[in-house]
C-alpha positions in Angstrom: 2.9 -0.6 55.6 1.3 2.6 54.5 0.0 2.7 50.9 0.1 6.2 49.5 -2.6 7.8 47.4 -0.3 7.8 44.4 0.2 4.1 44.6 -3.6 3.5 44.9 -4.1 5.8 41.8 -1.6 3.8 39.8 -3.3 0.5 40.8 -6.7 1.8 39.8 -5.4 3.0 36.4 -3.7 -0.3 35.7 -6.8 -2.2 36.7 -8.9 0.1 34.5 -6.7 -0.6 31.5 -6.9 -4.3 32.1 -10.7 -4.2 32.3 -11.1 -2.1 29.2 -8.8 -4.3 27.3 -10.8 -7.4 28.3 -14.0 -5.7 27.3 -12.5 -4.8 23.9 -12.8 -1.1 24.5 -10.2 1.1 22.7 -9.3 4.1 24.8 -8.0 5.9 21.7 -11.1 5.6 19.6 -14.1 6.8 21.6 -17.6 8.1 20.9 -16.0 11.4 20.4 -13.7 10.1 17.6 -10.5 10.3 19.6 -7.3 9.0 18.0 -4.0 9.3 19.9 -5.6 12.0 22.0 -6.7 14.1 18.9 -10.4 14.3 18.0 -11.4 13.1 14.6 -15.1 14.0 14.8 -16.9 17.2 15.9 -20.4 18.3 16.6 -19.8 22.0 16.0 -18.4 23.8 13.0 -16.6 26.1 15.4 -14.3 23.3 16.4 -13.0 22.5 12.9 -9.2 23.0 12.4 -7.8 25.2 9.7 -6.0 23.4 6.9 -8.1 20.3 7.2 -10.9 18.6 5.1 -13.9 17.1 6.7 -17.0 15.1 5.7 -20.3 16.4 7.0 -22.8 13.5 7.6 -26.0 14.2 9.4 -28.9 12.0 8.3 -32.2 13.8 7.8 -30.6 17.2 8.3 -29.4 20.1 6.1 -25.9 21.3 6.5 -27.2 24.8 7.1 -28.8 23.5 10.3 -25.4 22.7 11.7 -23.6 26.0 10.9 -24.8 28.2 13.7 -25.4 25.7 16.5 -24.0 22.5 18.0 -25.5 19.4 16.4 -25.4 17.6 19.8 -23.7 14.7 18.1 -20.7 14.2 15.8 -21.5 15.3 12.2 -18.1 16.5 11.0 -15.5 13.7 10.4 -11.8 14.4 9.6 -10.2 13.2 6.4 -7.3 11.4 7.8 -3.8 11.0 6.2 -2.3 7.8 7.6 1.4 7.4 6.8 2.5 8.3 3.3 5.8 8.7 1.4 5.2 12.1 -0.2 5.4 14.4 2.8 6.0 18.1 1.9 5.1 17.1 -1.7 1.4 16.5 -1.2 0.3 18.5 -4.3 3.1 17.6 -6.6 1.9 16.0 -9.8 4.9 13.9 -10.7 7.6 12.4 -8.5 10.5 10.1 -9.1 8.9 7.3 -7.1 5.3 5.9 -6.7 3.1 7.7 -4.2 1.8 5.4 -1.4 -0.5 5.7 1.6 -0.4 3.2 4.4 -3.1 3.0 7.1 -3.0 0.4 9.8 -6.1 -1.7 10.3 -6.9 -0.1 13.7 -7.2 3.3 12.0 -8.7 2.6 8.5 -12.2 2.6 10.0 -11.6 6.3 10.5 -11.5 7.1 6.8 -14.7 9.0 6.3 -17.2 7.9 3.6 -18.8 10.4 1.2 -22.0 9.7 -0.6 -24.4 12.0 -2.5 -26.1 12.7 0.8 -23.0 14.1 2.4 -20.8 17.2 2.0 -17.1 17.5 1.6 -15.8 20.6 3.4 -12.5 22.4 3.6 -11.3 24.9 6.3 -8.7 27.6 6.0 -8.3 30.8 7.9 -5.7 32.2 5.4 -6.8 31.5 1.9 -9.3 29.9 -0.6 -7.7 27.3 -2.8 -7.2 28.3 -6.4 -8.2 24.7 -7.4 -9.3 21.5 -5.7 -7.0 18.5 -6.3 -8.6 15.1 -6.2 -5.8 12.5 -6.2 -7.3 9.1 -6.5 -5.5 6.2 -4.8 -6.0 2.5 -5.8 -7.0 0.3 -2.9 -4.9 -2.9 -2.7 -6.4 -4.2 0.6 -4.4 -5.5 3.6 -0.8 -6.5 3.4 2.6 -6.0 5.1 4.0 -2.5 5.2 5.8 -2.7 1.9 4.7 -1.2 -1.4 6.1 -0.5 -4.8 7.9 -3.8 -5.3 9.8 -3.9 -8.6 10.2 -6.9 -10.8 13.5 -7.7 -12.4 13.8 -9.4 -15.8 13.5 -12.8 -14.2 10.3 -12.0 -12.4 11.8 -11.7 -8.9 10.7 -8.7 -6.8 12.7 -6.2 -4.8 12.6 -2.8 -3.2 15.2 -0.3 -4.2 17.6 1.6 -2.0 17.1 5.3 -2.8 20.7 6.4 -1.9 19.6 10.0 -1.9 20.1 12.1 1.2 20.1 8.9 3.3 16.5 8.1 2.3 17.1 4.4 2.7 13.9 2.5 1.8 11.4 5.0 3.1 9.6 5.3 -0.3 8.8 1.6 -0.2 8.3 0.9 3.5 5.7 2.1 6.0 8.1 3.3 8.7 5.3 3.2 11.2 4.6 -0.5 10.6 6.6 -3.5 11.8 8.2 -3.6 8.4 10.4 -0.7 9.5 12.7 -3.3 11.1 13.8 -4.3 7.6 15.7 -1.0 7.3 18.1 -2.2 10.0 19.7 -4.4 7.4 22.8 -3.2 5.7 21.7 -1.1 2.7 21.9 -2.8 -0.6 20.9 -1.5 -4.0 18.2 -4.2 -4.3 16.6 -5.8 -1.3 14.7 -8.9 -2.6 11.5 -10.3 -1.1 11.0 -13.9 -2.2 8.2 -15.2 0.1 5.6 -13.8 2.5 4.4 -16.7 4.5 3.1 -19.3 2.1 2.8 -16.7 -0.7 5.5 -16.8 -3.4 6.2 -13.3 -4.4 5.7 -13.2 -8.2 3.7 -11.6 -10.9 0.5 -13.4 -9.8 0.8 -12.3 -6.1 1.9 -8.7 -6.6 -0.6 -5.9 -7.2 -0.1 -3.0 -9.6 0.9 -1.0 -6.6 3.7 -3.4 -5.8 2.1 -4.9 -2.7 1.9 -8.6 -1.8 -1.6 -9.9 -2.3 -3.3 -13.0 -0.8 -2.4 -12.2 2.9 -5.0 -12.6 5.6 -5.7 -9.4 7.5 -3.9 -9.2 10.8 -1.9 -12.4 10.3 1.8 -12.4 11.1 3.9 -14.2 8.4 7.5 -15.0 8.0 9.0 -13.0 5.1 12.1 -14.1 3.3 14.3 -11.2 2.2 17.6 -11.4 0.4 20.6 -9.1 0.8 22.6 -10.3 -2.1 22.2 -14.1 -2.1 21.9 -14.3 1.8 18.4 -14.7 3.1 17.0 -12.8 6.1 13.8 -13.7 7.8 11.4 -11.2 9.3 8.1 -11.8 11.0 5.7 -9.1 9.6 2.0 -8.6 10.1 -0.5 -8.0 7.3 -2.2 -5.2 9.1 -1.6 -2.3 6.7 -4.3 -1.1 4.3 -2.3 -0.1 1.3 -3.1 2.6 -1.3 -1.2 3.7 -4.4 -1.7 6.8 -6.5 -3.8 6.1 -9.6 -5.3 9.2 -11.2 -5.4 12.9 -10.6 -8.3 15.4 -11.2 -8.6 19.2 -10.8 -11.8 20.9 -10.0 -12.7 24.6 -9.3 -16.2 24.2 -7.9 -17.0 25.1 -4.3 -19.6 27.1 -2.4 -19.1 29.6 0.4 -21.3 28.7 3.4 -21.3 31.9 5.5 -19.3 29.9 8.1 -15.8 28.7 8.7 -15.5 26.5 5.7 -16.4 26.0 2.0 -18.3 23.0 0.6 -16.4 21.3 -2.2 -18.5 19.9 -5.0 -17.9 16.3 -5.8 -17.4 16.0 -9.6 -20.1 13.9 -11.2 -17.6 11.8 -13.1 -16.0 10.4 -9.9 -16.4 6.6 -9.4 -16.3 4.7 -6.1 -12.8 5.0 -4.8 -10.4 6.7 -2.4 -9.4 10.3 -3.0 -6.8 12.4 -1.3 -8.3 15.9 -1.4 -6.0 19.0 -1.8 -3.1 17.2 -0.1 -4.7 17.2 3.3 -6.7 14.0 3.8 -8.2 10.8 2.4 -11.9 10.0 2.0 -13.8 7.1 0.6 -16.3 7.9 -2.1 -19.3 5.5 -2.7 -21.3 6.3 -5.8 -25.0 6.0 -5.9 -24.6 2.9 -8.1 -22.6 1.1 -5.4 -24.4 2.5 -2.3 -26.9 -0.3 -1.9 -24.2 -3.0 -2.0 -21.5 -1.3 0.1 -21.0 -3.2 3.4 -20.3 0.0 5.3 -16.9 -1.2 6.5 -13.3 -0.1 6.0 -12.8 -2.6 3.2 -15.3 -4.1 0.8 -13.9 -6.4 -1.7 -17.3 -6.6 -3.5 -16.8 -3.1 -4.9 -14.2 -2.3 -7.6 -12.5 0.7 -6.0 -10.0 0.9 -8.8 -12.2 1.1 -11.9 -10.3 3.8 -13.9 -12.0 7.0 -14.9 -9.3 8.1 -17.4 -8.9 5.7 -20.3 -5.8 5.4 -22.5 -5.1 4.2 -26.0 -2.5 1.5 -26.6 0.1 4.2 -27.5 -0.4 5.9 -24.1 -2.5 8.8 -25.4 -5.7 9.7 -23.6 -8.7 8.0 -25.0 -11.3 9.4 -22.6 -11.0 12.0 -19.8 -14.3 13.4 -18.5 -12.4 15.8 -16.2 -10.9 17.7 -19.1 -13.3 20.5 -19.9 -11.8 20.7 -23.4 -11.8 16.9 -24.0 -15.2 16.7 -25.8 -14.3 19.6 -28.0 -11.0 18.1 -28.9 -12.7 14.8 -29.7 -15.3 16.5 -31.9 -12.5 18.3 -33.7 -10.7 15.0 -34.3 -13.8 13.4 -35.6 -14.6 16.3 -37.8 -11.0 16.3 -39.2 -11.1 12.5 -39.9 -14.5 12.7 -41.6 -14.1 15.9 -43.6 -13.1 14.9 -47.2 -11.7 18.3 -47.8 -11.2 19.7 -51.3 -10.7 17.1 -53.9 -7.5 17.4 -55.8 -7.4 17.5 -59.6 -6.1 14.1 -60.5 -6.6 14.4 -64.3 -3.5 13.7 -66.4 -2.0 16.0 -69.0 -3.1 13.4 -71.6 -6.7 13.7 -70.5 -6.4 17.5 -70.7 -5.1 17.3 -74.3 -8.0 15.0 -75.2 -10.4 17.5 -73.8 -8.8 20.3 -75.8 -9.0 18.3 -79.0 -12.7 17.8 -78.4 
């Protein structure tokens, strides 16, 4: 039997795939930063794509050194997007549903880290942004691909059918995760989730972002859903790094670099956390205060990534907002108004006035 060259080629390819799998090599994440065939890291500013944000990181160098020549190694890293439920509304300030980002555990290592030694850059061949939007997302760790669980008055949690333009549950489910299979159920107004493996879904096990806590990264668990009072079991994997919108800041500070991009200034009030910059990508910011303790990995539970910057009073009014340029002035005016005794009113009675006249 004659074996053709094409057959031999196929055999070699299959053998190569098996070998790389056994050796733990990921063909889609290479030294060049490839993901699904698209590069995520670049050595030259000339290769940066318009409409994207990047993190420049080159230890021991100045960014101007990498403007006109190839750095000979990757120094520009793409701010990735992952999967999210606010497509085409990336810069909207308010929506009718919580804004979520889902990134699978094979991809979250590609979220670039920004420190005071790095630069955040933005590329556009059409315009310069009027403002820079930093939307901060709370980090809720690894879970199944479901967010924004809602509690009823009895403390049971559900996701809501959005019954608008056949949206189904897409605002609550990462449709690129294995949780997408849940959408195959007949649509109900409320789809309840009662258990995720050994975790009872209740107030203690649900994050502020409506995600199930306490699940081990990468572990597949049997999840107990209810359509009406009928239970439906699904085996879902806790391989989704889940983020939920937390705060929003606007900045206007950047620098032209005599190159293809601008450098965006990181506001000094930012705390360690995850920020979606100008609606194009997510980056991880590690402040100088946390830099020495940061483990350098995609997730570090030792750092409080969700420590709020904006503080509120009990009535919901803003107590502290360092991003508001007029905030300190407003505060000073309020303090002045509360401390100024003003003009004292004449509280003397007519009787006292008559006494004075008789004197």
